[in-house]
Steps between C-alpha positions, in 0.01 A plus 500: 500500500625844411341816638449760226562872525130545574535291813824665609377852430166419663683422822694826471183704436321345794801551727522864391130548582550342842806716577384830351122482523457587867126448458488733199534475127824458312526605137624256242737770378664519843531121520651486151756766591601338830521152350655612168227323302281592205176665609326351194603147599401561862150595382456145367627349824286721722199406287561133582550580870176699494306216334629269775367742763841587643501870409246757399534827316365834609458782252566867544782737581610290797410175328709194449503147634445359846512153649160343564621312807765545764850390391503216754187358331653482151747224419759466227281214377206741453715738298667234285173324425353836391790571264615152398194278531577149619827444682504128420803383300267276293121489482463162674675625815205728569223293339569128488193445280655697214731216407377153410845355583531660844469172696751321278747785458830442675574876518162621630618499862786735409262762358268469799788544746635802312153656498444433871841648586435808287158561655648441845752779447287759321200454731715557809644837395274803529511840342575633848814281504609644164430858615702450818787354300484791256518752784792312657691502171431872461618567856820301440569691177454833680738394777762408242480850352588661834 
C-alpha cells in the first residue's frame, strides 16, 4: 500500500486546522502558504474531507474551514479513509467475499495481517496527537534558532 499525495496532504491540512484553528476558521490560502502546497490541489482534498464530514466551510470575510469534531475525536484512519478510500493492501483483506479463492489462497493471511496492523496504527493516532507533535517540532526549531 502506498499513500498518495492526497492522503499525505490531507493529514497536513487537518493538522494545520487543529493547530491554527483555535475554534475559528482557517483559510485555504493560509494553509497553502504555511504548508507550501498548491491552493488549487488543496481545494480537491478539502472537498473530500468535507464530504467525509471532517471539516466544514464557512463563507464570508472571515470564512474558511473548521474541524467538525474535536481533534482527539478524529483519527488518522478517518483522514486517510476520506482521502484514500480503503486502506487494505488487496480487496480480500477488507472483504473476504470479494475473492472466490480466499479460503484456498496461501497468501490471504498475509494481506489480512497487513491490513489489521495498518488499521491498528492509524486508528490509534488522533489529530490531537499530530497537532501536539507539530507544536513540539515548531518549538524545537525555534529553540535551535536562538
